[in-house]
C-alpha positions as CSV (number, residue, x, y, z in Angstrom):
1,M,16.5,24.5,-16.5
2,S,15.1,21.6,-18.6
3,V,12.2,19.8,-17.1
4,H,11.7,16.2,-16.3
5,P,9.0,14.6,-18.5
6,R,6.8,14.2,-15.4
7,F,7.7,17.6,-13.9
8,A,4.0,18.7,-13.5
9,E,3.2,15.5,-11.7
10,A,6.1,16.0,-9.3
11,L,5.1,19.7,-8.7
12,Q,1.5,18.7,-7.9
13,H,2.9,16.3,-5.3
14,L,5.4,18.9,-3.8
15,Y,3.0,21.9,-4.1
16,P,-0.6,20.5,-3.9
17,A,-2.0,24.1,-3.6
18,A,-0.1,25.3,-6.7
19,D,-2.0,26.4,-9.8
20,L,0.3,25.2,-12.6
21,R,-1.5,27.6,-15.0
22,T,-0.1,30.7,-13.1
23,D,2.6,29.6,-10.7
24,V,4.9,27.9,-13.2
25,L,5.6,28.4,-16.9
26,V,7.0,25.6,-18.9
27,Q,8.0,26.6,-22.4
28,D,9.3,24.8,-25.5
29,D,10.9,26.9,-28.2
30,G,11.8,23.9,-30.2
31,A,14.8,22.6,-28.2
32,G,12.7,20.8,-25.6
33,P,10.7,22.0,-22.6
34,Y,12.3,24.2,-20.0
35,L,11.2,26.1,-16.9
36,A,10.7,29.7,-18.1
37,Q,9.1,31.1,-15.0
38,W,8.8,30.1,-11.3
39,N,6.2,32.0,-9.2
40,L,6.2,29.7,-6.1
41,P,8.1,30.4,-2.9
42,G,11.7,29.4,-2.8
43,E,13.8,27.9,-5.5
44,P,12.5,25.3,-8.0
45,P,13.0,21.7,-7.0
46,T,16.2,20.1,-7.9
47,A,16.4,17.0,-10.1
48,A,16.9,14.9,-7.0
49,Q,13.9,16.4,-5.3
50,I,11.8,15.7,-8.4
51,D,13.0,12.1,-8.4
52,V,12.0,11.7,-4.7
53,A,8.6,13.2,-5.3
54,L,8.0,11.0,-8.3
55,A,9.0,7.9,-6.3
56,E,6.4,8.9,-3.6
57,V,3.8,9.5,-6.3
58,D,4.5,6.1,-7.8
59,A,4.3,4.4,-4.4
60,A,0.9,6.0,-3.9
61,G,-0.4,4.7,-7.2
62,A,-1.2,8.1,-8.6
63,L,0.0,7.2,-12.1
64,V,-3.4,5.8,-13.1
65,S,-4.5,9.4,-13.5
66,V,-1.7,10.4,-15.9
67,L,-2.1,10.1,-19.7
68,S,0.4,11.2,-22.4
69,Y,-0.8,14.1,-24.4
70,Q,-1.2,11.7,-27.4
71,E,-3.4,9.3,-25.3
72,F,-5.5,12.3,-24.1
73,R,-5.9,13.8,-27.5
74,A,-6.9,10.4,-29.0
75,R,-10.0,10.5,-26.7
76,W,-11.4,13.4,-28.7
77,T,-13.5,13.2,-31.9
78,E,-12.5,15.2,-34.9
79,A,-15.4,17.6,-34.4
80,E,-14.5,18.1,-30.7
81,L,-10.9,18.8,-31.7
82,E,-12.1,21.4,-34.2
83,A,-14.3,23.0,-31.5
84,L,-11.3,23.0,-29.1
85,F,-9.0,24.7,-31.6
86,A,-11.7,27.2,-32.5
87,A,-12.1,28.0,-28.7
88,E,-8.3,28.3,-28.4
89,R,-8.3,31.2,-30.8
90,S,-10.9,33.2,-28.8
91,D,-10.2,32.1,-25.1
92,W,-6.8,32.5,-23.5
93,R,-7.6,29.8,-20.9
94,V,-8.0,27.2,-23.6
95,R,-4.7,28.3,-25.2
96,D,-3.0,28.1,-21.8
97,F,-4.2,24.5,-21.2
98,I,-3.2,23.3,-24.6
99,N,0.3,25.0,-24.3
100,L,0.8,23.5,-20.8
101,A,-0.3,20.0,-21.9
102,T,1.9,20.0,-25.0
103,A,4.9,21.4,-23.2
104,Q,4.6,18.9,-20.4
105,G,3.8,16.0,-22.7
106,D,1.2,14.6,-20.3
107,I,-2.1,15.3,-18.6
108,N,-2.6,14.5,-14.9
109,L,-6.4,14.0,-14.7
110,A,-6.3,14.2,-10.9
111,T,-5.2,17.9,-10.8
112,P,-7.2,21.0,-10.2
113,T,-6.0,22.2,-13.6
114,A,-7.6,19.2,-15.4
115,A,-10.8,19.7,-13.5
116,A,-10.9,23.4,-14.4
117,A,-10.2,22.6,-18.1
118,K,-13.0,20.0,-18.1
119,A,-15.5,22.6,-16.6
120,L,-14.3,25.3,-19.1
121,F,-14.7,23.0,-22.1
122,V,-18.3,22.2,-21.1
123,T,-19.0,25.9,-20.4
124,L,-17.7,26.9,-23.8
125,A,-19.7,24.0,-25.4
126,V,-16.5,22.4,-26.7
127,L,-17.7,19.1,-25.0
128,T,-21.0,18.0,-23.6
129,T,-21.0,17.0,-20.0
130,A,-21.2,13.3,-20.9
131,R,-18.3,13.6,-23.4
132,A,-16.2,15.6,-20.9
133,D,-16.7,12.8,-18.3
134,K,-15.4,10.3,-20.9
135,V,-12.5,12.5,-22.1
136,F,-11.3,13.3,-18.6
137,S,-12.0,9.9,-17.1
138,R,-9.3,8.3,-15.1
139,D,-10.1,4.9,-16.7
140,R,-7.8,3.8,-19.5
């Protein structure tokens, strides 16, 4: 099943307690992102259910927290990106976050996944607390 560009955002709305790092696996083998694994109860949402969820998200104004992967990456300095990619080689959690972000194409800064990544990057000294606050800020 190919995934909607805002699939992760819809899932956070439909399954607020879901951990997108473990409950769902979106993969891209070069032909576009697709749902490779579903570990939540029931069947994955249909395209119509995704569209309804996204309409509800849009109505609630939640889009201010979503950045494209390119916008998010542009917030990083070259030195911070080098530290991030060095950490990716030694810590599977960093690798998972980067893989999820690139496969989805966007970052929802309001999710528990983003908050966990922010804390992890500070803990691993990839970012200082002050820089993490700026990189993960919901302000454009």
